[in-house]
C-alpha positions as CSV (number, residue, x, y, z in Angstrom):
1,M,7.4,-3.0,-24.1
2,S,8.4,0.5,-23.1
3,E,8.3,1.8,-26.4
4,D,4.8,2.2,-26.7
5,V,3.2,5.9,-24.7
6,L,0.7,4.0,-22.6
7,L,2.5,0.9,-21.6
8,K,5.9,3.2,-20.7
9,Y,3.8,4.4,-17.7
10,F,3.7,1.0,-16.5
11,T,6.5,-0.6,-14.0
12,F,7.4,-3.6,-15.5
13,T,8.5,-6.4,-13.0
14,Q,9.0,-10.2,-12.4
15,N,7.0,-12.7,-9.9
16,S,6.8,-16.0,-9.4
17,E,4.2,-16.1,-7.2
18,C,1.5,-18.6,-7.9
19,D,-1.2,-17.2,-5.6
20,R,-1.7,-13.9,-7.6
21,N,-4.7,-12.9,-10.1
22,W,-2.5,-14.1,-13.3
23,L,-4.2,-13.7,-16.6
24,A,-3.1,-16.2,-19.1
25,I,-2.4,-15.0,-22.4
26,Y,-1.7,-17.2,-25.5
27,I,-0.3,-16.2,-29.1
28,P,-0.8,-19.1,-31.7
29,V,1.7,-18.9,-34.8
30,G,1.1,-21.2,-37.7
31,V,4.5,-22.9,-38.5
32,S,5.8,-25.7,-41.1
33,K,6.4,-29.1,-39.3
34,E,10.1,-28.7,-41.2
35,Y,10.8,-25.3,-39.1
36,V,9.7,-27.5,-35.8
37,A,12.1,-30.6,-37.0
38,R,14.8,-28.4,-37.4
39,E,14.4,-26.7,-34.0
40,L,13.6,-29.7,-32.6
41,N,16.2,-30.0,-29.9
42,Q,16.4,-26.0,-29.3
43,T,14.5,-24.4,-26.4
44,D,15.4,-21.1,-28.3
45,Y,12.3,-20.5,-30.6
46,G,14.1,-17.1,-32.4
47,D,11.4,-14.7,-32.7
48,F,8.7,-16.3,-30.9
49,P,6.7,-14.5,-29.5
50,S,7.6,-11.2,-31.4
51,V,7.5,-8.0,-29.1
52,S,5.2,-6.3,-31.6
53,E,3.0,-9.3,-31.0
54,V,3.5,-8.7,-27.2
55,N,2.9,-5.1,-27.4
56,R,-0.3,-5.8,-28.7
57,N,-1.7,-8.2,-26.2
58,I,-0.7,-6.3,-23.6
59,L,-2.5,-3.2,-25.3
60,R,-5.5,-5.2,-26.0
61,R,-6.1,-5.9,-22.1
62,L,-5.2,-2.4,-21.3
63,H,-7.5,-1.4,-23.7
64,Y,-10.1,-3.8,-22.3
65,V,-9.6,-3.2,-18.3
66,L,-10.2,1.1,-19.1
67,W,-13.3,0.0,-21.1
68,Q,-14.4,-1.8,-18.3
69,S,-13.3,0.7,-15.8
70,Q,-16.7,3.3,-14.6
71,A,-15.2,7.2,-15.1
72,K,-16.1,9.7,-12.4
73,L,-18.3,11.5,-14.9
74,T,-19.4,10.9,-18.5
75,I,-19.8,13.8,-20.9
76,E,-21.5,13.8,-24.3
77,V,-19.4,16.2,-26.8
78,N,-20.6,17.2,-30.0
79,N,-17.4,18.6,-31.6
80,L,-13.6,18.5,-31.1
81,E,-13.6,22.2,-29.8
82,T,-16.3,21.0,-26.8
83,L,-13.8,17.8,-26.3
84,L,-10.9,20.1,-26.3
85,M,-12.2,22.6,-23.6
86,E,-13.3,19.7,-21.1
87,V,-9.5,18.5,-21.2
88,A,-8.4,21.4,-21.0
89,Q,-10.5,22.8,-17.5
90,R,-9.8,19.2,-16.2
91,S,-6.3,19.5,-16.7
92,A,-5.6,22.5,-15.3
93,D,-4.1,21.4,-12.2
94,Q,-0.9,20.0,-14.7
95,N,-0.6,16.9,-13.4
96,N,0.0,13.9,-15.8
97,Y,-3.1,12.8,-18.0
98,I,-3.5,10.9,-21.0
99,L,-6.4,11.5,-23.2
100,V,-7.0,8.0,-25.0
101,I,-9.2,8.8,-27.9
102,Y,-11.1,5.6,-29.5
103,G,-12.5,5.7,-33.3
104,S,-11.4,8.0,-36.0
105,R,-14.2,11.0,-35.6
106,F,-11.6,13.6,-34.5
107,S,-8.6,12.2,-35.8
108,E,-8.1,14.7,-39.0
109,E,-8.6,17.6,-36.7
110,L,-6.6,16.6,-34.1
111,R,-3.5,16.4,-36.5
112,E,-4.2,19.7,-38.3
113,L,-3.9,21.4,-34.9
114,V,-0.2,20.8,-34.7
115,Y,-0.2,23.6,-37.7
116,Q,-3.0,25.8,-36.0
117,P,-1.0,27.4,-33.5
118,E,-3.7,30.4,-33.4
119,R,-6.1,28.1,-31.9
120,H,-3.5,26.6,-29.4
121,D,-4.0,29.6,-26.3
122,A,-7.9,28.6,-26.1
123,F,-7.4,25.2,-25.6
124,S,-4.0,25.4,-23.2
125,I,-2.3,23.3,-26.3
126,H,1.5,23.7,-26.6
127,V,3.4,21.6,-28.9
128,D,5.9,19.0,-27.6
129,V,7.8,17.0,-29.8
130,S,8.9,14.3,-27.7
131,A,5.5,13.4,-26.9
132,R,4.9,12.3,-30.7
133,G,4.9,8.2,-31.2
134,S,3.1,5.8,-33.4
135,R,-0.4,6.6,-32.0
136,S,0.5,9.9,-30.2
137,L,0.4,13.5,-31.1
138,P,2.8,16.1,-31.0
139,F,1.1,18.5,-28.4
140,R,-0.5,18.4,-25.1
141,I,-3.7,19.9,-23.5
142,N,-1.5,21.2,-20.8
143,N,0.2,18.0,-19.5
144,C,-2.3,15.8,-21.3
145,L,-0.9,13.4,-24.0
146,I,-2.9,12.7,-27.1
147,Y,-3.3,9.1,-27.9
148,L,-5.4,7.7,-30.8
149,V,-6.3,4.3,-31.1
150,L,-7.6,4.6,-34.8
151,N,-8.9,1.1,-35.6
152,S,-11.9,0.9,-32.8
153,E,-15.2,0.4,-33.9
154,Q,-16.4,2.6,-30.8
155,E,-16.3,6.7,-30.6
156,F,-15.2,8.0,-27.3
157,S,-12.7,9.2,-25.3
158,L,-10.9,8.2,-22.1
159,M,-9.3,10.7,-19.8
160,V,-7.1,9.1,-17.5
161,S,-4.2,10.1,-14.9
162,A,-1.1,8.6,-15.8
163,E,-0.3,7.9,-11.7
164,S,-3.3,5.2,-12.0
165,F,-0.9,3.2,-14.1
166,G,1.0,1.0,-11.5
167,E,2.8,-2.5,-11.7
168,L,2.7,-4.8,-14.6
169,R,3.9,-8.0,-13.6
170,L,5.2,-10.8,-15.6
171,F,4.9,-14.7,-14.2
172,R,8.2,-15.8,-14.0
173,Y,8.5,-20.2,-14.7
174,P,10.4,-22.2,-12.0
175,D,13.1,-22.4,-15.1
176,G,13.6,-18.5,-15.1
177,T,11.5,-18.3,-18.1
178,L,8.8,-15.2,-19.1
179,F,7.4,-17.1,-22.0
180,N,6.5,-21.1,-22.7
181,T,6.4,-21.9,-26.2
182,F,5.4,-25.6,-27.7
183,Y,4.1,-26.8,-30.8
184,R,0.7,-28.7,-31.3
185,S,0.1,-30.6,-34.8
186,S,-2.7,-29.7,-37.0
187,D,-4.9,-31.4,-39.6
188,D,-2.5,-30.1,-42.2
189,P,0.3,-32.9,-42.7
190,L,2.9,-29.9,-43.5
191,E,1.8,-27.6,-40.7
192,G,1.4,-26.8,-37.1
193,V,0.8,-24.6,-34.6
194,M,3.3,-22.8,-32.3
195,K,1.7,-21.5,-29.1
196,T,3.4,-19.2,-26.7
197,L,1.5,-19.2,-23.4
198,W,3.1,-16.2,-20.9
199,E,0.9,-14.8,-18.0
200,I,0.6,-11.1,-16.7
201,E,-1.2,-8.8,-13.8
202,M,-2.1,-5.2,-14.9
203,E,-2.4,-2.9,-12.2
204,I,-4.7,-0.1,-12.6
205,T,-5.1,2.1,-9.4
206,D,-7.9,4.2,-10.3
207,T,-10.7,5.1,-12.8
208,P,-10.6,7.5,-15.5
209,V,-11.2,10.9,-14.6
210,A,-13.6,11.1,-17.5
211,R,-15.5,9.7,-20.1
212,F,-16.1,11.5,-23.6
213,E,-19.0,10.2,-25.9
214,H,-18.4,11.6,-29.2
215,R,-22.0,12.3,-30.7
């Protein structure tokens, strides 16, 4: 899970307290009844759920929480230069921040910035190859990481403090497992649904520093 740039800022823990504010998540996967019959006497269902599917569900929840948070201020930006300047000013304290950019409005221009060193000083940009990831760019604005969510239909950015990512708790069931996988039949006589149930509690300790509306 920690391979994703955003998720690595969380502290992952396991907890068996039932009175916490757990969020139950179901991951359904269509499987053949032949597969279920073959695995009937086993408690280990192999790749159910896959790590990528778990990551996807946690990220979906994280984005929902961030979207629902009331940012400390909202600013309209009409171009990339304005966005970069605003972020540079608000990250000048050199604390750890993440700029989560939703939508593709500025994505191409942002990628090109890596190869335009003549523009870096104006926006406090420095190349950081270690920051590169599947969604993050290989440079920072001061100490602010750039994270792209390209499949979003919305066009805005959230600047969040990395310190606001607290614990991400996974509920530990009485048998010591974190995932409860079970099979449900369907109308199709040859296929059913393997469902994995798991529960999380996500701790975000502060609201976003700023929300930038892309106009």
